[in-house]
C-alpha positions in Angstrom: 8.8 6.9 15.3 7.2 3.8 14.8 3.9 3.9 12.7 1.6 1.0 12.0 -0.1 1.3 8.0 -2.5 -1.4 6.4 -2.4 -2.4 2.6 -2.7 -5.4 0.4 -0.5 -7.9 -0.4 -0.3 -9.1 -3.8 2.8 -12.0 -4.0 5.5 -10.3 -2.6 4.2 -6.5 -3.3 2.2 -4.6 -0.9 0.2 -1.8 -1.7 -0.2 0.3 1.2 -3.4 2.6 2.0 -1.3 5.7 3.3 2.2 7.1 2.5 4.8 5.9 4.3 7.3 8.2 6.7 10.6 9.3 4.9 12.6 6.2 5.0 13.9 6.2 1.4 17.5 3.8 1.8 17.1 3.0 5.4 16.5 -0.6 6.8 12.9 -1.0 7.9 11.1 -4.0 10.3 7.7 -5.1 8.4 5.6 -6.9 10.5 2.8 -8.8 9.2 -0.5 -10.2 10.2 -4.0 -10.3 8.9 -6.2 -6.8 9.5 -9.5 -7.1 11.0 -12.5 -6.8 8.8 -13.0 -3.3 9.8 -9.2 -2.0 9.7 -9.6 -3.8 5.8 -12.4 -2.1 4.9 -11.4 1.0 2.7 -13.4 4.5 2.4 -14.2 5.1 -0.8 -11.8 7.8 -1.6 -8.9 5.5 -0.5 -9.9 2.8 -3.2 -10.2 5.4 -5.8 -7.1 6.6 -5.2 -5.3 3.3 -5.0 -6.9 1.7 -8.3 -6.2 4.9 -9.8 -2.6 4.4 -8.8 -2.7 0.6 -10.1 -3.7 1.5 -13.1 -1.3 4.1 -13.8 1.8 2.1 -13.0 0.0 -0.8 -15.1 -0.2 1.5 -17.9 3.6 2.6 -17.4 5.1 -0.7 -17.5 3.2 -1.4 -20.9 5.0 1.4 -22.4 8.4 0.6 -21.1 
């Protein structure tokens, strides 16, 4: 069941490039290490999706 995901660290928040397995409410182990440059390059569609999600969360935070 272990799965390796990559993402970006912003303070104490980690934005993952893909969805996590259904682990809601379960304790998980998180290992943090720098990704190689080739691993850290996002495809254009992934980058667009992440920016859209960020913008939607930011807009929601402004409302309430």
